[in-house]
C-alpha positions as CSV (number, residue, x, y, z in Angstrom):
1,M,-14.2,-10.4,14.3
2,R,-17.1,-8.8,12.7
3,Q,-16.1,-5.5,11.1
4,S,-19.5,-4.0,12.0
5,H,-18.6,-4.5,15.7
6,L,-15.4,-2.4,15.5
7,F,-16.0,0.9,17.2
8,T,-13.3,2.4,15.0
9,G,-13.4,2.8,11.2
10,T,-11.2,3.9,8.3
11,R,-10.6,7.5,7.2
12,R,-10.1,9.0,3.8
13,E,-7.3,11.2,5.1
14,A,-5.0,11.3,8.1
15,P,-4.8,14.4,10.4
16,K,-3.3,17.4,8.5
17,D,-0.4,17.6,10.9
18,E,0.6,14.0,10.4
19,V,3.4,13.9,7.8
20,A,4.9,10.4,8.4
21,K,3.7,7.7,6.1
22,N,3.6,5.0,8.8
23,A,1.3,7.0,11.1
24,S,-0.8,8.3,8.2
25,L,-1.6,4.9,7.0
26,L,-2.1,3.4,10.4
27,I,-4.4,6.2,11.4
28,R,-6.4,6.0,8.2
29,A,-6.7,2.2,8.5
30,G,-7.9,2.4,12.1
31,F,-4.9,0.9,13.8
32,I,-3.8,3.9,15.9
33,D,-5.1,7.3,16.9
34,K,-3.0,10.4,17.5
35,L,-3.6,12.2,20.9
36,H,-0.9,14.8,20.2
37,A,2.6,15.1,18.7
38,G,4.6,11.9,19.5
39,V,1.7,10.3,21.5
40,Y,-0.6,7.6,20.1
41,S,-3.3,5.2,21.2
42,Y,-3.3,1.7,19.8
43,L,-6.8,0.7,18.7
44,S,-8.2,-2.8,18.4
45,L,-6.5,-3.7,15.1
46,G,-3.3,-2.0,16.1
47,L,-3.1,-3.7,19.4
48,I,-3.4,-7.2,17.7
49,V,-0.4,-6.4,15.5
50,F,1.5,-4.9,18.5
51,K,0.9,-8.0,20.6
52,K,2.1,-10.3,17.8
53,I,5.4,-8.3,17.6
54,E,5.7,-8.5,21.4
55,N,5.1,-12.3,21.4
56,I,7.7,-12.9,18.6
57,I,10.3,-10.9,20.7
58,R,9.3,-12.8,23.8
59,E,9.6,-16.2,22.2
60,E,13.1,-15.5,20.8
61,V,14.4,-13.9,24.0
62,N,13.1,-16.6,26.2
63,K,15.0,-19.2,24.1
64,V,18.3,-17.7,25.3
65,G,17.3,-17.6,29.0
66,G,15.8,-14.1,29.3
67,Q,13.5,-13.8,32.4
68,E,10.6,-11.4,32.0
69,I,9.9,-8.8,34.7
70,L,8.1,-5.5,34.9
71,M,9.7,-2.4,36.5
72,P,8.1,1.0,37.3
73,S,8.4,3.9,34.9
74,L,8.6,6.5,37.7
75,H,12.1,6.5,39.1
76,P,13.6,8.4,42.1
77,K,15.9,11.2,41.3
78,E,18.6,9.7,43.6
79,N,19.2,6.8,41.3
80,W,19.8,9.1,38.3
81,L,22.1,11.3,40.3
82,K,24.3,8.3,41.1
83,T,24.9,7.6,37.4
84,G,25.2,11.3,36.5
85,R,22.4,11.2,34.0
86,W,19.9,13.4,35.9
87,D,21.8,16.4,34.5
88,S,23.4,14.9,31.4
89,M,20.3,13.5,29.6
90,T,18.7,16.3,27.7
91,D,15.6,14.3,26.8
92,L,14.7,13.3,30.3
93,Y,11.2,14.1,31.6
94,K,11.4,15.3,35.2
95,V,8.3,15.5,37.4
96,A,7.8,16.6,41.0
97,D,5.0,15.8,43.4
98,S,3.3,18.1,45.8
99,S,6.0,17.6,48.4
100,G,8.7,18.7,45.9
101,R,10.1,15.2,45.6
102,E,11.5,14.8,42.0
103,N,11.3,11.8,39.8
104,A,12.2,10.8,36.3
105,L,9.8,9.3,33.8
106,A,12.1,6.6,32.5
107,P,13.5,6.7,29.0
108,T,15.5,3.5,29.9
109,H,15.8,1.4,33.1
110,E,19.5,0.9,34.0
111,E,19.0,3.1,37.1
112,T,16.3,0.7,38.3
113,V,17.4,-2.7,37.1
114,V,20.9,-2.5,38.5
115,P,19.9,-2.0,42.2
116,L,17.1,-4.5,41.7
117,V,19.4,-7.3,40.5
118,K,22.1,-6.3,43.0
119,S,19.7,-7.2,45.8
120,F,19.6,-10.9,44.6
121,V,23.2,-11.5,43.4
122,Q,26.0,-12.2,45.7
123,S,28.2,-14.9,44.2
124,Y,29.6,-16.0,40.8
125,K,27.2,-18.9,41.1
126,D,24.3,-16.5,40.6
127,L,25.7,-15.4,37.2
128,P,25.2,-14.9,34.3
129,L,21.6,-13.8,34.2
130,S,19.4,-11.7,32.0
131,V,16.1,-9.9,32.6
132,Y,13.8,-8.0,30.3
133,Q,10.5,-6.2,30.1
134,F,8.0,-4.6,27.8
135,Q,7.4,-1.2,29.4
136,N,6.4,2.4,28.6
137,K,9.3,4.8,28.0
138,F,9.2,8.6,27.9
139,R,11.6,10.9,26.0
140,M,11.3,14.6,25.5
141,E,11.6,14.2,21.7
142,L,11.9,17.5,20.0
143,R,11.5,16.0,16.5
144,A,8.3,14.1,17.0
145,K,7.4,14.2,13.3
146,S,8.1,10.6,12.3
147,G,4.9,9.0,13.5
148,I,5.4,6.0,15.8
149,L,9.0,5.8,14.6
150,R,10.0,8.6,17.0
151,A,7.5,9.0,19.8
152,R,7.5,10.8,23.1
153,E,5.8,7.8,24.8
154,F,6.4,4.4,23.5
155,V,6.8,0.7,24.6
156,M,10.3,-0.9,24.5
157,K,11.5,-4.3,25.1
158,D,14.6,-3.5,27.2
159,M,16.8,-6.4,28.3
160,Y,19.8,-6.3,30.6
161,S,22.4,-9.0,31.1
162,F,24.9,-9.4,34.0
163,H,28.2,-11.3,33.8
164,T,31.3,-12.2,35.7
165,D,33.7,-10.9,33.1
166,E,33.8,-9.1,29.8
167,N,34.4,-12.3,27.8
168,D,31.2,-13.8,29.0
169,M,29.3,-10.5,28.4
170,H,30.7,-10.3,24.9
171,N,29.6,-13.9,24.1
172,F,26.1,-13.2,25.2
173,Y,26.1,-9.9,23.3
174,E,26.8,-11.9,20.1
175,T,24.1,-14.3,21.0
176,M,21.6,-11.4,21.3
177,A,22.7,-10.1,17.9
178,D,21.7,-13.5,16.5
179,V,18.4,-13.2,18.4
180,Y,17.7,-9.8,16.8
181,R,18.3,-11.2,13.3
182,K,15.7,-13.9,14.0
183,I,13.2,-11.4,15.3
184,F,13.5,-9.1,12.3
185,D,13.3,-12.2,10.0
186,R,10.0,-13.2,11.7
187,V,8.4,-9.8,11.5
188,G,9.2,-9.6,7.8
189,I,12.0,-7.1,7.5
190,G,15.1,-9.2,8.0
191,H,16.1,-9.1,4.3
192,I,16.5,-5.3,4.5
193,T,17.8,-5.0,8.0
194,Y,21.5,-4.7,8.7
195,K,23.6,-5.0,11.8
196,T,25.3,-1.6,11.9
197,Y,28.4,-0.5,13.6
198,A,27.9,2.7,15.7
199,S,29.9,4.6,18.2
200,G,30.0,3.0,21.6
201,G,30.2,6.4,23.3
202,S,31.6,6.1,26.8
203,F,30.7,2.3,26.9
204,S,33.0,0.7,24.3
205,K,34.6,1.3,20.9
206,F,31.4,0.1,19.1
207,S,27.8,-0.5,19.8
208,H,25.5,-1.9,17.2
209,E,22.3,-0.7,15.7
210,F,19.9,-2.7,13.5
211,Q,19.0,-0.5,10.6
212,M,16.2,-1.2,8.1
213,V,16.8,0.3,4.6
214,T,14.0,2.5,3.4
215,D,13.7,5.8,1.5
216,A,11.9,7.2,4.5
217,G,14.9,6.6,6.7
218,E,16.2,9.4,8.9
219,D,19.6,7.8,9.2
220,T,22.4,7.1,6.7
221,I,24.3,3.9,6.7
222,Y,27.1,2.4,4.5
223,I,26.6,-1.2,3.6
224,C,29.3,-3.7,2.9
225,D,27.7,-6.1,0.5
226,E,30.6,-8.5,1.0
227,C,29.6,-9.3,4.6
228,S,26.1,-7.7,4.8
229,I,27.0,-5.4,7.7
230,A,26.9,-1.7,7.8
231,I,28.5,1.4,9.4
232,N,26.4,4.4,10.4
233,D,27.0,7.9,9.3
234,E,28.5,9.1,12.6
235,I,31.6,6.9,12.5
236,I,32.2,6.3,8.7
237,E,35.1,8.9,8.7
238,V,36.8,7.1,11.5
239,Q,36.1,3.6,10.4
240,K,36.8,3.9,6.7
241,V,37.0,0.1,6.0
242,C,34.7,-2.7,6.9
243,P,35.5,-3.9,10.4
244,V,34.7,-7.4,9.3
245,C,36.3,-8.0,5.9
246,G,38.6,-4.9,5.7
247,K,37.2,-3.8,2.3
248,D,36.4,-0.1,1.6
249,K,33.5,-0.4,-0.8
250,F,30.2,0.6,0.6
251,R,26.7,1.2,-0.6
252,K,25.1,4.3,0.9
253,E,21.5,4.0,1.9
254,K,18.8,5.7,4.1
255,A,17.6,3.6,7.0
256,I,15.5,3.4,10.1
257,E,16.9,2.1,13.4
258,V,14.7,-0.7,14.6
259,G,16.9,-2.0,17.5
260,N,20.2,-1.6,19.3
261,I,22.6,-3.5,21.6
262,F,25.3,-2.1,23.9
263,E,28.2,-3.5,25.9
264,L,27.7,-1.4,29.0
265,K,30.6,-3.1,30.8
266,N,30.7,-1.5,34.3
267,K,29.2,1.9,33.3
268,F,26.2,1.4,35.5
269,T,27.3,-1.3,37.9
270,E,30.2,0.8,39.4
271,P,28.0,3.8,40.5
272,F,25.8,1.3,42.5
273,D,28.9,-0.7,43.7
274,F,27.4,-3.9,42.2
275,K,30.0,-6.6,42.9
276,F,30.0,-10.3,43.2
277,K,32.3,-12.8,45.0
278,D,34.4,-14.9,42.6
279,S,35.4,-18.5,43.3
280,D,38.3,-17.3,45.4
281,G,36.0,-15.1,47.5
282,K,37.3,-11.9,46.0
283,D,34.9,-9.0,45.2
284,K,34.7,-8.1,41.5
285,I,32.6,-5.7,39.6
286,I,29.7,-7.0,37.5
287,Q,29.9,-6.6,33.7
288,M,26.7,-5.7,31.9
289,G,25.0,-5.5,28.5
290,C,21.7,-4.0,27.3
291,Y,19.5,-4.7,24.3
292,G,16.5,-2.6,23.1
293,I,13.7,-2.9,20.6
294,G,10.9,-0.4,20.3
295,L,7.7,-2.2,19.5
296,G,5.9,0.7,17.9
297,R,9.1,1.6,15.9
298,V,9.2,-2.0,14.5
299,M,5.5,-1.7,13.6
300,G,6.0,1.6,11.9
301,A,9.1,0.4,10.1
302,V,7.1,-2.6,8.7
303,V,4.5,-0.2,7.3
304,E,7.1,2.0,5.7
305,A,8.7,-1.0,4.1
306,S,5.5,-3.0,3.2
307,S,2.8,-0.7,1.8
308,D,1.7,0.8,-1.5
309,S,-0.6,3.5,-2.8
310,L,-3.7,1.7,-1.7
311,G,-2.6,1.0,1.9
312,I,-0.7,-1.4,4.2
313,I,0.5,-4.9,3.2
314,W,1.0,-6.8,6.4
315,P,3.5,-9.8,6.5
316,D,1.6,-13.0,7.6
317,S,3.4,-13.2,10.9
318,I,2.1,-10.0,12.3
319,A,-1.0,-9.3,10.3
320,P,-4.1,-8.6,12.5
321,F,-6.0,-11.4,10.8
322,K,-5.1,-14.1,8.2
323,L,-8.2,-13.5,6.2
324,H,-10.5,-10.6,5.3
325,L,-13.8,-12.2,4.4
326,I,-16.0,-9.8,2.4
327,D,-19.8,-10.3,2.0
328,L,-20.9,-8.9,-1.3
329,S,-24.6,-9.9,-1.0
330,G,-25.5,-6.2,-1.5
331,K,-28.1,-4.1,0.0
332,K,-30.9,-5.8,-1.9
333,G,-31.3,-9.5,-2.4
334,G,-28.3,-11.8,-2.2
335,E,-29.7,-13.7,0.7
336,E,-27.9,-16.9,-0.4
337,A,-24.5,-15.1,-0.5
338,K,-25.2,-13.5,2.9
339,K,-26.0,-16.9,4.4
340,K,-22.9,-18.5,2.8
341,A,-20.6,-15.7,4.1
342,E,-22.0,-16.2,7.6
343,E,-21.5,-20.0,7.3
344,I,-17.9,-19.6,6.1
345,Y,-17.1,-17.1,8.9
346,T,-18.4,-19.5,11.5
347,K,-16.5,-22.6,10.2
348,L,-13.2,-20.7,9.8
349,T,-13.6,-19.3,13.3
350,E,-14.3,-22.7,14.7
351,K,-11.1,-24.0,13.0
352,G,-9.1,-21.3,14.8
353,V,-8.5,-19.2,11.7
354,S,-8.4,-15.5,12.5
355,V,-10.9,-13.7,10.3
356,L,-12.0,-10.1,9.9
357,Y,-15.5,-10.4,8.5
358,D,-16.8,-7.4,6.6
359,D,-20.5,-7.8,7.3
360,R,-21.2,-4.1,7.0
361,N,-24.0,-2.7,4.8
362,S,-21.6,-0.9,2.5
363,T,-20.9,-0.8,-1.2
364,A,-18.5,-3.2,-2.8
365,G,-16.2,-0.2,-3.6
366,E,-16.0,0.9,0.0
367,K,-15.3,-2.7,1.2
368,F,-12.5,-3.2,-1.4
369,S,-11.0,0.1,-0.6
370,D,-11.0,-0.6,3.1
371,S,-9.6,-4.0,2.6
372,D,-6.6,-2.7,0.6
373,L,-6.0,0.0,3.2
374,I,-6.2,-2.4,6.2
375,G,-3.8,-4.8,4.4
376,I,-4.8,-8.3,5.6
377,P,-2.7,-10.8,3.5
378,K,-5.7,-12.7,1.9
379,R,-9.1,-11.5,0.9
380,I,-12.1,-13.9,0.3
381,I,-15.1,-12.5,-1.6
382,V,-18.5,-14.2,-1.3
383,S,-20.9,-12.9,-4.0
384,Q,-24.2,-14.1,-5.4
385,R,-22.6,-14.5,-8.9
386,G,-19.7,-16.5,-7.5
387,L,-21.9,-18.9,-5.7
388,E,-23.9,-19.4,-8.9
389,E,-20.6,-20.6,-10.5
390,G,-19.7,-22.6,-7.4
391,R,-16.7,-20.4,-6.7
392,L,-15.2,-18.0,-4.2
393,E,-12.7,-15.3,-5.1
394,I,-9.4,-15.1,-3.2
395,K,-7.0,-12.3,-3.6
396,D,-3.4,-11.9,-2.4
397,R,-2.8,-8.5,-1.0
398,K,0.9,-8.5,-1.7
399,T,1.0,-9.8,-5.2
400,G,-2.5,-8.8,-6.3
401,E,-3.0,-12.4,-7.7
402,V,-6.7,-13.4,-7.9
403,K,-7.9,-17.0,-8.0
404,M,-11.3,-18.7,-8.1
405,I,-11.5,-21.5,-5.6
406,T,-14.2,-23.8,-4.3
407,E,-15.3,-23.8,-0.7
408,K,-13.7,-27.1,-0.1
409,E,-10.3,-25.7,-1.4
410,L,-10.7,-22.8,1.0
411,F,-10.9,-25.0,4.0
412,E,-8.1,-27.1,2.8
413,M,-5.9,-24.0,2.6
414,F,-6.6,-22.9,6.2
């Protein structure tokens, strides 16, 4: 992509009302735009990163048999009355049409997925199964001050599994915990993300959150370094020892929740009378689990964890481009460098290498500053002086390491 073709650009400062580091950097770098508190547009660069996160999640979930669907976000009130959440959920957006019919703007999809799957499942032979989607969610968030970590409208991967018994449900639950570890490893935050015991509420004794350690975290977790699991702040007084190894020595850290999993059991299948016939022809209630990851939350968490005073440092796996190619031919002269930069851009693109090509008529300082802010892993500089020496400059955004390489070496690298 030619940088001169982007309709967006970088900013020196984020909006004055934006206090979150993740949103501030993403806005300044031209990845997102703030419409109002808790509501953001994903721009060209931001959507590339967003889709890469989505595809990583999709690949890992498909490996364990997840079937992708897409459900509506506008839900009839009747379904939410059945589960009792129409009145109990304080962050539920409720809307009415001109006829007075009330609906919910979904913060989650149990009230839709259960009757949907019920219409297709009759026998134990139809189970187990799991379905998932990437869909807009809406929550009346009163504390929308954490950028895309805590938004009022956001996209979530929500997955729901259906089972003949609790044992089968629990086994799949553990499978999904492993899936989440692989996802967080692939997006670059696995080394600082911990499976965290949390209260199961009315569902079960425990649920699990996946918490990424960061000084910007809103949550507090207690990490057992012996087994690399954690307990969240809400249950530490109840669960005073590690539920895995039994030790009572924890390291206290701030963290951001990047995903969660719940054993729902029959919490939502009973209100809809969702049963199946077992091998003896007897009716039994379906057991259920759910598994959520907010895509914007993951993106924001990566920025919180991987950035410096100059800007974002994207992991290779979700960076908008592999290379940031910078033409330093200058406003006057430098025709040879300009020609060489165009040639390199064409050859790399033909090889299938994703490149952001800074072909703008801007100063070297402006280009370097924008490159650091945008945070693409590798920067290639084509200058008249470098060409005279037969070299290109390549810089690693994360380490700051600079090397001089030949054009041949560049194409051998990518």
